[in-house]
C-alpha positions as CSV (number, residue, x, y, z in Angstrom):
1,M,-43.2,9.9,8.4
2,Q,-41.0,9.9,11.5
3,A,-40.1,6.8,13.3
4,T,-41.3,6.8,16.9
5,S,-38.6,7.7,19.3
6,K,-38.5,7.3,23.0
7,I,-36.2,9.2,25.4
8,I,-34.0,7.2,27.6
9,R,-32.3,9.1,30.4
10,R,-28.8,7.9,31.3
11,R,-28.6,6.9,35.0
12,Q,-26.0,8.6,37.1
13,S,-23.4,6.1,38.2
14,A,-23.2,5.0,41.8
15,P,-21.4,7.5,44.0
16,Q,-18.5,5.2,44.7
17,Q,-17.8,5.1,41.0
18,L,-17.4,8.8,40.9
19,N,-14.8,9.3,43.6
20,H,-12.0,10.1,41.1
21,L,-14.2,12.6,39.2
22,N,-15.0,14.8,42.2
23,V,-12.8,17.5,40.7
24,Y,-15.7,18.1,38.4
25,A,-19.1,19.7,39.1
26,P,-21.9,17.1,39.7
27,L,-23.4,17.7,36.2
28,L,-20.0,17.0,34.5
29,Q,-19.5,13.9,36.7
30,R,-22.9,12.7,35.5
31,V,-22.0,13.3,31.8
32,L,-18.6,11.7,32.0
33,S,-19.5,8.6,34.0
34,S,-22.3,7.8,31.6
35,R,-19.6,7.7,28.9
36,G,-17.4,5.3,30.8
37,I,-15.0,7.9,32.2
38,T,-14.0,7.0,35.7
39,H,-10.8,9.0,36.1
40,P,-9.5,12.4,34.9
41,Q,-6.5,10.7,33.3
42,Q,-8.9,9.3,30.6
43,L,-9.3,12.9,29.5
44,D,-5.6,13.7,29.4
45,Y,-5.0,14.0,25.6
46,Q,-1.3,14.6,25.6
47,L,0.6,12.9,22.8
48,A,2.6,10.9,25.3
49,N,-0.6,9.0,26.1
50,L,-1.0,7.7,22.5
51,L,-0.9,3.9,22.2
52,K,2.5,2.8,21.2
53,P,2.8,1.3,17.7
54,G,4.8,-1.8,18.6
55,A,1.6,-4.0,18.9
56,M,0.4,-3.1,15.4
57,R,0.9,-6.1,13.3
58,G,2.8,-5.5,10.1
59,L,4.1,-2.0,11.1
60,E,7.7,-3.1,11.6
61,A,7.7,-4.8,8.2
62,A,6.1,-1.8,6.6
63,V,8.8,0.5,8.0
64,A,11.5,-1.8,6.7
65,L,9.9,-1.9,3.2
66,L,9.5,1.9,3.1
67,A,13.1,2.5,4.4
68,D,14.4,0.2,1.7
69,I,12.5,2.1,-1.0
70,L,13.8,5.4,0.3
71,T,17.4,4.2,0.4
72,R,17.2,2.9,-3.2
73,G,15.6,6.1,-4.4
74,G,12.6,4.1,-5.5
75,R,9.3,5.4,-6.9
76,V,6.2,5.3,-4.7
77,C,2.5,5.6,-5.6
78,I,-0.2,6.2,-3.0
79,L,-3.6,4.8,-3.9
80,G,-6.4,6.5,-1.9
81,D,-10.1,6.3,-1.4
82,F,-12.6,8.9,-2.7
83,D,-13.9,10.1,0.7
84,A,-12.5,12.5,3.3
85,D,-10.7,9.7,5.1
86,G,-9.1,8.6,1.9
87,A,-8.2,12.2,0.9
88,T,-6.6,13.0,4.3
89,S,-4.8,9.6,4.3
90,T,-3.4,10.3,0.8
91,A,-2.3,13.8,1.6
92,L,-0.6,12.7,4.8
93,A,1.3,9.9,3.1
94,V,2.5,12.2,0.3
95,R,3.4,15.0,2.7
96,C,5.3,12.6,5.0
97,L,7.3,10.9,2.3
98,R,8.2,14.1,0.7
99,A,9.4,15.4,4.1
100,F,11.4,12.2,4.5
101,G,13.3,12.9,1.3
102,C,11.3,10.7,-1.2
103,Q,12.0,12.2,-4.6
104,H,9.4,10.2,-6.5
105,V,6.0,10.0,-4.9
106,D,2.7,10.2,-6.8
107,F,-0.9,9.6,-5.9
108,L,-4.0,8.3,-7.6
109,V,-7.6,8.0,-6.5
110,P,-10.0,5.8,-8.5
111,N,-12.8,7.8,-10.0
112,R,-15.8,6.1,-8.5
113,F,-17.8,6.3,-11.7
114,E,-15.1,4.7,-13.9
115,F,-13.2,2.4,-11.6
116,G,-15.3,1.9,-8.5
117,Y,-13.8,1.4,-5.0
118,G,-10.3,0.4,-4.1
119,L,-7.4,-1.3,-5.8
120,T,-9.0,-3.0,-8.8
121,P,-7.1,-4.6,-11.8
122,E,-8.5,-1.7,-13.9
123,I,-6.9,1.0,-11.7
124,V,-3.7,-1.0,-11.7
125,E,-3.5,-0.4,-15.4
126,V,-3.4,3.3,-14.7
127,V,-1.0,2.9,-11.8
128,K,1.5,1.1,-14.0
129,T,2.0,4.1,-16.2
130,L,3.6,5.8,-13.2
131,A,6.0,2.9,-12.9
132,P,6.2,2.7,-9.1
133,D,8.4,0.3,-7.3
134,L,6.0,0.4,-4.3
135,L,2.3,0.9,-4.3
136,I,0.8,1.9,-1.0
137,T,-3.0,1.7,-0.4
138,V,-4.5,4.0,2.2
139,D,-8.0,3.5,3.6
140,N,-8.5,0.6,1.2
141,G,-6.9,-2.5,-0.1
142,I,-7.8,-5.2,2.5
143,A,-10.4,-6.7,0.1
144,S,-8.4,-6.1,-3.1
145,L,-7.2,-9.6,-3.8
146,D,-7.3,-9.3,-7.6
147,G,-5.9,-5.8,-7.6
148,V,-2.9,-6.6,-5.4
149,A,-2.1,-9.7,-7.6
150,A,-2.3,-7.5,-10.7
151,A,0.1,-4.9,-9.3
152,Q,2.5,-7.6,-8.3
153,A,2.3,-9.2,-11.7
154,Y,3.7,-5.9,-13.1
155,G,6.6,-6.0,-10.6
156,M,5.3,-3.6,-8.0
157,Q,5.6,-4.3,-4.3
158,V,2.4,-3.6,-2.4
159,L,1.9,-2.2,1.1
160,V,-1.8,-2.3,2.2
161,T,-2.8,0.1,5.0
162,D,-6.5,-0.1,5.8
163,H,-8.9,-0.1,8.7
164,H,-11.9,-1.9,7.1
165,L,-12.9,-5.3,8.3
166,P,-10.9,-8.0,6.5
167,G,-12.5,-11.0,4.8
168,E,-11.5,-14.6,5.3
169,I,-8.8,-14.4,2.6
170,L,-6.3,-11.6,2.6
171,P,-4.6,-10.1,-0.4
172,S,-1.0,-11.3,-1.2
173,A,0.6,-7.9,-0.4
174,E,4.1,-7.8,0.8
175,V,2.9,-6.2,4.0
176,I,-0.5,-5.5,5.5
177,V,-1.1,-3.0,8.3
178,N,-4.6,-3.0,9.6
179,P,-5.5,-3.0,13.3
180,N,-8.6,-5.2,12.5
181,Q,-6.7,-8.1,10.9
182,L,-6.3,-11.3,12.9
183,H,-3.5,-11.5,15.4
184,C,-3.1,-7.7,15.6
185,D,-2.7,-6.8,19.2
186,F,-3.0,-3.1,18.8
187,A,-5.5,-2.0,21.5
188,S,-7.6,0.4,19.4
189,K,-9.5,-1.2,16.6
190,N,-11.1,2.1,15.8
191,L,-8.4,4.0,13.9
192,A,-9.5,5.6,10.7
193,G,-7.5,5.0,7.6
194,V,-5.6,8.3,8.2
195,G,-4.8,7.1,11.7
196,V,-3.3,3.9,10.4
197,I,-1.0,5.6,7.9
198,F,-0.1,8.1,10.5
199,Y,1.2,5.3,12.7
200,V,3.1,3.8,9.8
201,M,4.7,7.1,9.0
202,N,5.5,7.8,12.6
203,G,7.2,4.4,12.8
204,L,9.2,5.2,9.6
205,R,10.3,8.6,11.0
206,A,11.6,6.9,14.2
207,H,13.5,4.3,12.1
208,L,15.1,7.0,9.9
209,R,16.0,9.1,12.9
210,A,17.8,6.1,14.5
211,Q,19.7,5.4,11.2
212,G,20.9,9.0,11.0
213,W,19.0,9.4,7.7
214,F,18.0,13.1,8.2
215,A,21.5,14.2,9.1
216,R,23.1,12.4,6.2
217,K,20.6,13.8,3.7
218,G,20.7,17.3,5.1
219,L,17.0,17.2,5.9
220,Q,15.2,18.8,8.8
221,E,13.6,16.1,10.8
222,P,9.8,16.6,10.7
223,N,7.7,16.9,13.8
224,M,5.0,14.3,13.3
225,A,2.5,16.5,15.2
226,Q,2.4,18.8,12.2
227,F,0.4,16.2,10.4
228,L,-2.3,15.8,13.1
229,D,-4.6,18.4,11.5
230,L,-5.1,15.9,8.7
231,V,-5.5,13.0,11.1
232,A,-8.2,14.9,13.1
233,L,-10.1,15.8,10.0
234,G,-10.1,12.3,8.5
235,T,-10.9,10.6,11.8
236,V,-14.0,12.8,12.6
237,A,-15.2,12.9,8.9
238,D,-15.1,9.1,8.7
239,V,-17.3,8.8,11.9
240,V,-15.2,6.2,13.5
241,P,-15.7,5.6,17.3
242,L,-13.8,8.2,19.3
243,D,-12.1,5.9,21.8
244,S,-9.4,7.4,24.0
245,N,-6.7,7.0,21.4
246,N,-8.8,8.6,18.7
247,R,-9.8,11.4,21.0
248,T,-6.2,12.2,21.7
249,L,-5.4,12.3,17.9
250,V,-8.4,14.5,17.3
251,A,-7.8,16.8,20.3
252,Q,-4.2,17.4,19.3
253,G,-5.1,18.0,15.7
254,L,-7.9,20.4,16.8
255,N,-5.5,22.3,19.0
256,R,-3.1,22.8,16.1
257,I,-5.9,24.0,13.8
258,R,-7.3,26.4,16.4
259,A,-3.8,27.9,16.7
260,G,-3.6,28.3,13.0
261,R,-0.9,25.7,12.6
262,C,-2.6,23.7,9.9
263,C,-2.1,23.1,6.2
264,A,-3.3,25.9,3.9
265,G,-6.1,23.6,2.5
266,I,-7.8,23.0,5.9
267,R,-7.5,26.7,6.7
268,A,-9.2,27.5,3.3
269,L,-12.0,25.0,3.8
270,F,-13.0,26.6,7.1
271,E,-12.6,30.1,5.7
272,I,-15.0,29.4,2.9
273,G,-17.3,27.6,5.5
274,R,-17.2,30.8,7.6
275,R,-15.9,29.1,10.7
276,P,-13.2,30.9,12.7
277,L,-10.4,28.6,13.5
278,A,-10.0,29.7,17.1
279,R,-13.5,28.5,18.0
280,L,-13.6,25.2,16.1
281,Q,-15.1,22.1,17.6
282,A,-14.8,18.5,16.5
283,S,-18.2,18.7,14.9
284,D,-17.0,21.4,12.6
285,L,-14.6,18.9,11.1
286,G,-17.4,16.6,10.3
287,F,-20.0,19.2,9.1
288,V,-18.0,21.9,7.5
289,A,-14.7,20.6,6.1
290,G,-15.7,16.9,5.6
291,P,-18.7,17.5,3.3
292,R,-16.7,19.9,1.1
293,L,-13.9,17.3,0.7
294,N,-16.4,14.5,0.1
295,A,-18.2,16.5,-2.6
296,A,-15.2,16.1,-4.9
297,G,-15.3,12.3,-4.6
298,R,-19.1,12.2,-4.9
299,L,-19.5,14.4,-8.0
300,D,-16.2,14.7,-9.7
301,D,-12.7,13.5,-8.7
302,M,-11.3,13.4,-5.2
303,S,-7.9,14.4,-6.6
304,L,-9.3,18.0,-6.3
305,G,-9.7,17.6,-2.6
306,I,-6.3,16.0,-2.2
307,R,-4.7,18.8,-4.1
308,C,-6.4,21.3,-1.8
309,L,-4.9,19.5,1.2
310,L,-1.4,19.4,-0.5
311,A,-1.4,23.0,-1.5
312,D,1.3,25.1,0.2
313,S,0.1,28.4,-1.3
314,E,-2.7,30.1,0.5
315,S,-4.1,31.4,-2.8
316,E,-4.0,28.0,-4.5
317,A,-5.7,26.5,-1.4
318,R,-8.5,29.1,-1.5
319,E,-9.1,28.6,-5.2
320,L,-9.4,24.8,-4.7
321,A,-11.6,25.2,-1.6
322,A,-13.9,27.5,-3.6
323,E,-14.2,24.7,-6.3
324,L,-15.0,22.2,-3.5
325,D,-17.6,24.5,-2.0
326,E,-19.3,24.9,-5.4
327,L,-19.4,21.1,-5.8
328,N,-20.9,20.8,-2.3
329,R,-23.7,23.2,-3.2
330,E,-24.4,21.1,-6.3
331,R,-24.3,17.9,-4.2
332,R,-26.9,19.4,-1.8
333,S,-29.2,20.3,-4.6
334,I,-29.0,16.8,-6.1
335,E,-29.5,15.2,-2.7
336,Q,-32.6,17.3,-1.9
337,S,-34.2,16.2,-5.2
338,M,-33.3,12.5,-4.6
339,Q,-34.6,12.7,-1.0
340,R,-38.0,14.0,-2.2
341,E,-38.2,11.1,-4.7
342,A,-37.1,8.6,-2.0
343,L,-39.8,9.8,0.4
344,L,-42.4,9.1,-2.3
345,H,-41.0,5.6,-2.5
346,L,-41.5,5.3,1.3
347,D,-45.0,6.6,1.1
348,K,-45.8,3.9,-1.4
349,L,-44.3,1.2,0.8
350,L,-46.3,2.5,3.8
351,A,-49.5,2.6,1.7
352,A,-49.0,-1.1,0.7
353,E,-48.2,-2.3,4.2
354,R,-49.0,-1.5,7.8
355,D,-45.4,-0.6,8.5
356,W,-42.1,-0.2,6.6
357,P,-40.2,-3.4,6.0
358,L,-37.5,-4.3,8.5
359,A,-34.9,-3.2,6.0
360,I,-35.3,-0.6,3.3
361,C,-33.9,-1.0,-0.2
362,L,-34.5,1.8,-2.7
363,Y,-33.6,2.3,-6.4
364,Q,-34.3,4.8,-9.1
365,E,-32.6,4.6,-12.5
366,D,-31.6,8.3,-12.6
367,W,-30.3,8.6,-9.1
368,H,-26.7,9.9,-8.8
369,Q,-24.2,7.2,-7.8
370,G,-22.1,9.7,-5.8
371,V,-25.0,10.8,-3.5
372,I,-26.6,7.4,-2.6
373,G,-24.7,7.1,0.6
374,I,-26.0,10.4,1.9
375,L,-29.5,9.5,0.8
376,A,-29.2,6.1,2.6
377,S,-28.2,8.0,5.8
378,R,-31.2,10.4,5.6
379,I,-33.7,7.6,5.0
380,K,-32.2,5.5,7.8
381,D,-32.6,8.4,10.1
382,R,-36.2,8.9,9.0
383,A,-37.4,5.3,9.1
384,H,-35.0,3.9,11.7
385,R,-34.3,0.9,9.5
386,P,-31.1,-0.4,7.9
387,T,-31.2,1.2,4.4
388,I,-29.5,0.5,1.1
389,V,-29.9,2.9,-1.8
390,F,-28.9,1.8,-5.3
391,A,-27.9,3.7,-8.5
392,E,-26.9,2.4,-11.9
393,A,-23.2,1.6,-12.4
394,D,-23.9,0.5,-16.0
395,D,-26.7,-1.0,-18.0
396,A,-26.5,-4.3,-16.2
397,T,-25.0,-3.5,-12.7
398,L,-26.2,-1.6,-9.7
399,K,-24.0,-0.1,-7.0
400,G,-25.5,0.3,-3.5
401,S,-24.5,2.2,-0.4
402,G,-26.0,1.3,2.9
403,R,-26.3,2.8,6.4
404,S,-27.4,0.9,9.5
405,I,-28.8,1.4,13.0
406,P,-27.5,0.3,16.4
407,G,-27.8,-3.5,16.8
408,I,-27.5,-4.3,13.0
409,H,-23.9,-4.7,11.8
410,L,-24.3,-3.9,8.2
411,R,-21.2,-5.7,6.8
412,D,-22.1,-8.8,8.7
413,L,-25.7,-8.5,7.5
414,L,-24.4,-8.4,3.9
415,D,-22.1,-11.3,4.6
416,A,-25.0,-13.4,5.8
417,V,-27.0,-12.5,2.7
418,A,-24.0,-13.5,0.5
419,T,-23.6,-16.8,2.4
420,R,-27.2,-17.8,2.1
421,H,-27.4,-16.7,-1.6
422,P,-24.1,-17.5,-3.3
423,G,-23.5,-15.3,-6.3
424,L,-26.1,-12.7,-5.5
425,L,-23.6,-10.0,-4.5
426,T,-20.7,-9.5,-6.9
427,K,-18.8,-7.7,-4.1
428,F,-19.4,-5.9,-0.8
429,G,-17.5,-4.5,2.1
430,G,-17.6,-1.9,4.9
431,H,-18.2,-1.3,8.6
432,A,-20.9,-1.9,11.2
433,M,-22.7,1.3,10.3
434,A,-21.9,1.8,6.6
435,A,-21.2,-0.6,3.7
436,G,-21.1,-0.7,-0.1
437,L,-22.0,-3.5,-2.5
438,S,-22.6,-4.3,-6.2
439,L,-25.1,-6.7,-7.8
440,A,-26.7,-7.4,-11.2
441,K,-29.7,-5.2,-11.9
442,R,-31.8,-8.3,-12.6
443,D,-31.2,-9.5,-9.0
444,L,-32.4,-6.4,-7.2
445,D,-35.8,-7.9,-6.2
446,R,-34.2,-11.1,-5.1
447,F,-31.7,-9.1,-3.0
448,R,-34.4,-6.9,-1.5
449,L,-36.3,-10.1,-0.2
450,A,-33.0,-11.6,1.0
451,L,-32.1,-8.5,2.9
452,V,-35.5,-8.2,4.6
453,E,-35.4,-11.9,5.4
454,E,-31.9,-11.8,7.0
455,T,-32.7,-8.6,8.9
456,S,-35.9,-10.2,10.2
457,R,-33.9,-13.1,11.4
458,L,-31.5,-10.8,13.3
459,L,-34.3,-8.8,14.8
460,E,-36.5,-11.8,15.5
461,G,-39.3,-10.2,13.4
462,E,-39.6,-7.1,15.6
463,A,-39.3,-3.6,14.3
464,P,-36.5,-1.8,16.0
465,A,-37.4,1.1,18.3
466,A,-35.5,4.4,17.8
467,E,-33.9,5.7,21.0
468,I,-32.6,9.1,21.9
469,L,-30.2,8.9,24.8
470,T,-30.0,12.0,26.9
471,D,-28.2,13.1,30.0
472,G,-31.5,14.0,31.7
473,E,-32.9,17.3,32.8
474,L,-31.0,20.4,33.8
475,Q,-31.4,22.5,36.9
476,A,-31.9,26.3,36.6
477,E,-28.2,27.0,37.5
478,D,-27.0,24.7,34.7
479,F,-28.4,27.0,32.0
480,S,-25.3,29.2,31.8
481,L,-22.5,30.1,29.5
482,A,-20.0,28.7,32.0
483,V,-21.6,25.3,32.0
484,A,-21.8,25.3,28.2
485,R,-18.1,26.2,28.0
486,S,-17.2,23.5,30.5
487,L,-19.1,20.8,28.5
488,A,-17.3,21.9,25.3
489,E,-13.9,21.7,27.0
490,L,-14.5,18.1,27.9
491,G,-14.4,17.1,24.3
492,P,-13.6,16.2,21.6
493,W,-17.1,14.7,21.3
494,G,-18.1,12.4,18.5
495,Q,-19.1,8.9,17.5
496,A,-19.3,6.6,20.6
497,F,-18.4,9.6,22.8
498,P,-21.5,11.7,22.1
499,E,-21.8,15.3,22.8
500,P,-23.9,15.9,26.0
501,C,-27.6,16.4,25.3
502,F,-30.5,17.0,27.6
503,D,-34.3,16.9,27.6
504,G,-37.1,18.7,29.3
505,K,-40.5,20.4,28.9
506,F,-40.5,24.1,27.9
507,R,-43.1,26.8,27.5
508,V,-42.9,28.5,24.1
509,V,-42.7,32.3,24.5
510,N,-42.0,33.1,20.9
511,Q,-41.5,31.2,17.6
512,R,-40.6,32.2,14.1
513,I,-38.9,30.7,11.0
514,V,-35.5,32.0,9.9
515,G,-33.4,31.0,7.0
516,E,-36.4,29.4,5.2
517,K,-36.7,26.3,7.3
518,H,-35.1,26.8,10.7
519,L,-37.3,27.5,13.8
520,K,-36.1,30.2,16.2
521,L,-37.6,29.9,19.6
522,V,-37.7,31.7,22.9
523,V,-38.6,29.2,25.7
524,T,-38.9,28.9,29.4
525,P,-38.0,25.7,31.3
526,G,-41.2,24.2,32.8
527,D,-40.1,24.6,36.4
528,Y,-38.3,27.9,36.1
529,S,-40.7,30.5,34.8
530,G,-38.3,33.4,35.4
531,L,-35.7,31.9,33.0
532,V,-35.9,32.8,29.4
533,L,-33.7,31.1,26.8
534,D,-33.0,31.2,23.1
535,A,-33.3,28.0,21.1
536,I,-33.0,27.0,17.5
537,A,-34.2,23.9,15.6
538,F,-32.8,23.3,12.1
539,N,-34.8,22.0,9.1
540,V,-38.1,21.7,10.8
541,D,-41.3,20.5,9.2
542,L,-42.9,23.6,7.7
543,N,-46.3,21.8,7.7
544,V,-46.1,21.9,11.5
545,W,-44.1,25.1,12.3
546,P,-44.7,27.8,13.2
547,D,-47.9,27.2,15.1
548,S,-49.1,29.7,17.7
549,S,-51.4,27.1,19.2
550,I,-48.4,25.1,20.4
551,Q,-47.5,26.5,23.8
552,W,-45.6,23.6,25.3
553,V,-42.9,21.4,23.8
554,E,-40.5,18.7,24.9
555,L,-37.0,19.4,23.7
556,V,-33.9,17.3,23.3
557,Y,-31.1,19.8,23.1
558,Q,-27.5,20.7,23.5
559,L,-26.1,23.7,25.3
560,N,-24.3,26.0,22.8
561,V,-22.3,29.1,23.0
562,N,-23.6,31.4,20.3
563,E,-21.5,34.3,19.1
564,F,-23.0,37.2,17.3
565,R,-21.2,40.5,16.6
566,G,-18.6,39.7,19.2
567,E,-21.2,39.0,21.9
568,E,-21.6,35.5,23.4
569,S,-24.9,34.1,24.6
570,L,-26.4,30.8,25.6
571,Q,-28.5,29.0,23.0
572,L,-30.2,25.6,23.0
573,M,-29.4,23.6,19.9
574,V,-32.6,21.5,19.4
575,E,-32.1,17.9,18.2
576,Q,-35.8,17.0,18.6
577,I,-38.9,19.0,19.3
578,T,-42.2,17.4,20.2
579,P,-45.4,19.5,20.7
580,L,-47.2,18.7,23.9
């Protein structure tokens, strides 16, 4: 049940395009040029190279609003989202405002099961009990027309900071800061929510410094770099494209974490995830810390994750990280059960038709609302189709979470469905690759047909082919620790700036299962019989592996530095294995 994939090798750029990269070895030139890097300056991740905030629409007004609240000693409430980006955004805003001398700053995160996403009129009823003068949304708010109006009706001022794509009508907030809003000239449209609020707080710090605020109040002026650990974590965990500006934010945050200069909560998350700080890569932010934070929002209350990030005591941070780790274990168990059930649904679809529909829409009444996004991602990867998974919100309403594939902008797809079928969707929003929506349970079949119809229109009726982009084959001298280290040092790698991976044919010398479902291999590259390499493929199909009759395989892999008992060795991290 695996979508057919084809390997596409990136072509090395023409020599004249590589002139400025000749400080690197040929393999590194090849990798960098295929990612649009033409000059070493593009890999210079000093803070001085960050985009300046002046072009960000609304930022100056946001700073003025915040400075006025601080001067008046007003009360502030931060309203976050229930994912890792929302948690880091909230923690950053709270930490900054406290460091700037704000005496009254609270935070709230809507419980997804009770209030749903974003600033709704229902969550405003809770916010008003805190009596804030200013309500700041982080990583949400751009679609909260009714919620903003409700807050203003209670006398609150509203500052919306968000990065999600705006609709045609914007909320009536006093100020909106969102690089994706119309007429915003900020060059990077890829900031995560935590990146947006970082820019706002950086602007506020500069304004307060110019006004002599810190000296008057007897406060130590904070170095904004101290908050970049949160920015790095939220940016990677939210899987936003790592353009040059985001890579700088992530690289600087990673450097601080590796040096141990991070908040106690982040340190505790990696401690319980058994990842030494000094060796962290960007992927660890997404696969170790991110899921543990997200587990709180998926199964319980993201306030737990935010409290972990706000903890100043190492013991408190460890205690909260342990709770998050336990929630993540529970989340994995629920997800595995749901995935088995979803695969049965796919089997039935495949039995009824020659192929899967061009868009997949799944629902089961007992599925957990907090895990449907992960399930949608797993099914999307398996079937290579845009996928939306639903769970019950109440007896009459379904909530869906979707994930998409390259070439299908999911929010635009939902917008097209909503336009052609007015009233079908009660609400929706999101990005190109991920989106959420709500609809009446009775309309599920109608939505499923409309989704397939609109997807078919976009794809012109042709099923999309899965592609695996690689950086080609390696020579014998490239299989070395030195090359693996050099590739790692060119990061941070991530979304839209993918970690280098390679492909080739290998002879299997040895194979065995470790850790229940991981395949440990010893292989030899096809043309280099004297070279023996370790490799590992995670979560393999146990119906196929191990199989002693398979003597040759094609691998798509990354070069990895494996550390065991203080010794380092080269290991191939296998992304795809195909018996030959």
